[in-house]
N, C-alpha and C positions, 0 to 999 in steps of 0.2 A: 908348216901352213906359210906360203909365199905371198906375201903382199902384191897383188896384181893394182894395173891400172882401172880395171874392169870392175872387181872384184875384190872391194877388202876384206881384211875376216868379220866377221860379226861375230859379237860378245853376246850370249844368251844367258842371264841371269834366271833361276826360278828363285823365289826366295820365300814361296808356301811352300807349306809341307816339307818337304825334306830338301835343303839348298840343292841346286845342282848348277854349275856352268859347262857351258859348252863353247867352241871357237871353232866358228864355221861348220856348226853342227857335228864336231866331235864334242864327243864329253870329256870334260877333265878334271870331273870334281876330285874322282880320286888320286888326282897328281898334288892336290894342293889340304894342306893342313887345316883343319878346323879353324883356327884363327884368321887365315886368309879368306874363309869362305865368310866369316865374322864380317872381315874387314872390307871386302868385296859389295858385301850387303850395307853397311855403314854407308860406303860411300855412294853406293846407287842409292840409298834413302835420302841422302844430301841432296840430290839433282845437281851436281856440280857447284853445290856452295862451298868455298873453302872451310876447310877445319885444320885446325892447329895440330902437327904433330905429337904433341904434351898432350893433347887430349884425346886421342887416338890411343897413343900408349897407353894413359890411363884408365880406356875402355875394355883394352883387351889384358892387359895384363895389372889388374887394380893392387895384384898382394908385392907387388915387386917395388924397387924403388925406382923415384922417376929415369936414374940413370940406365939403370937396367931394362927398363920396358922401353925408351928410347933405344938402345942396341938391340934389343929384339924388336922391334919394329923395323930397323933398318935392313937386320936380316930378313923378315918377314917380306918388307917392298922387293927386296932384292930377291927375293925366293918366287916369289908373285912377276915381276917382269920377266923372266928368263923363263916359266912355264908360258905366260900368255902368248 
């Protein structure tokens, strides 16, 4: 998906029912792990308000140590950026 001056990509999140993610009309839900969908939902519901990485990591990996959860979050964010 290329970014053009005329039409920037549109991110569409559907959070009710089964979570779905589309970019410019192309459904990419199957390309994302479940926690990436959860992360997008959390960020969307925050409506642009900042959220600390430590808090996100704890929400997504409550069973992990802080260090492991932050590592997983970094990996997930990198995957999400590549996919989007």
